[in-house]
VEXKE-443113 format. One line per field, with one value per residue (C-alpha): x, y, z; residue number from 1. Coordinates in nm, 3 decimals. Example, Ala and Ser with C-alpha at 12.3 -4.5 7.8 and 13.67 -1.06 7.14 Angstrom:
REM residues 2
X = c(1.230; 1.367)
Y = c(-0.450; -0.106)
Z = c(0.780; 0.714)
num = c(1; 2)
REM end
This chain:
REM residues 75
X = c(-8.412; -8.341; -8.419; -8.349; -8.642; -8.874; -8.771; -8.810; -9.164; -9.255; -9.106; -9.298; -9.624; -9.562; -9.472; -9.789; -10.003; -9.815; -9.866; -10.237; -10.346; -10.343; -10.536; -10.833; -11.082; -11.136; -11.426; -11.389; -11.334; -11.441; -11.194; -10.914; -11.007; -11.013; -10.669; -10.523; -10.699; -10.598; -10.243; -10.218; -10.359; -10.109; -9.822; -9.909; -9.946; -9.608; -9.444; -9.622; -9.491; -9.146; -9.149; -9.312; -9.292; -9.481; -9.809; -10.107; -10.232; -10.584; -10.614; -10.550; -10.820; -11.070; -10.977; -11.039; -11.373; -11.513; -11.375; -11.688; -11.901; -11.721; -11.855; -12.211; -12.247; -12.296; -12.011)
Y = c(15.602; 15.233; 15.119; 14.758; 14.751; 14.909; 14.653; 14.373; 14.478; 14.503; 14.161; 13.999; 14.156; 14.038; 13.686; 13.673; 13.761; 13.519; 13.239; 13.301; 13.397; 13.044; 12.908; 13.134; 12.957; 13.102; 13.343; 13.468; 13.832; 13.964; 13.739; 13.847; 14.212; 14.158; 13.994; 14.284; 14.547; 14.401; 14.344; 14.706; 14.830; 14.620; 14.726; 15.094; 15.068; 14.896; 15.172; 15.442; 15.291; 15.272; 15.643; 15.752; 15.493; 15.724; 15.702; 15.638; 15.282; 15.141; 15.150; 15.524; 15.565; 15.372; 15.579; 15.900; 15.775; 15.638; 15.885; 16.106; 15.803; 15.766; 16.104; 16.023; 15.672; 15.629; 15.481)
Z = c(10.199; 10.201; 9.848; 9.938; 10.180; 9.923; 9.663; 9.920; 10.012; 9.644; 9.565; 9.852; 9.732; 9.375; 9.491; 9.699; 9.398; 9.171; 9.426; 9.482; 9.129; 8.977; 9.278; 9.207; 8.985; 8.637; 8.615; 8.972; 8.884; 9.224; 9.405; 9.175; 9.225; 9.602; 9.590; 9.393; 9.604; 9.941; 9.823; 9.707; 10.037; 10.233; 10.008; 10.041; 10.420; 10.444; 10.241; 10.441; 10.765; 10.612; 10.530; 10.858; 11.139; 11.377; 11.186; 11.414; 11.427; 11.425; 11.805; 11.806; 11.540; 11.753; 12.057; 11.863; 11.731; 12.056; 12.310; 12.289; 12.379; 12.711; 12.815; 12.704; 12.848; 13.223; 13.422)
num = c(1; 2; 3; 4; 5; 6; 7; 8; 9; 10; 11; 12; 13; 14; 15; 16; 17; 18; 19; 20; 21; 22; 23; 24; 25; 26; 27; 28; 29; 30; 31; 32; 33; 34; 35; 36; 37; 38; 39; 40; 41; 42; 43; 44; 45; 46; 47; 48; 49; 50; 51; 52; 53; 54; 55; 56; 57; 58; 59; 60; 61; 62; 63; 64; 65; 66; 67; 68; 69; 70; 71; 72; 73; 74; 75)
REM end
């Protein structure tokens, strides 16, 4: 495992939050929650791809979801 890459991804995520946090107006709890939530999702996806680079992407998910429709719809 390359600990340097893990630390780098974490540092970038923390710097992103530290840069954006003061720019959010006071009292905007939903925006702050969205910033934290989206940053955590991005951070976890980056780490997941680091551990397993062969994870399926969003296009493969769409293909799996909509493949049955190709058999139902007329050509």
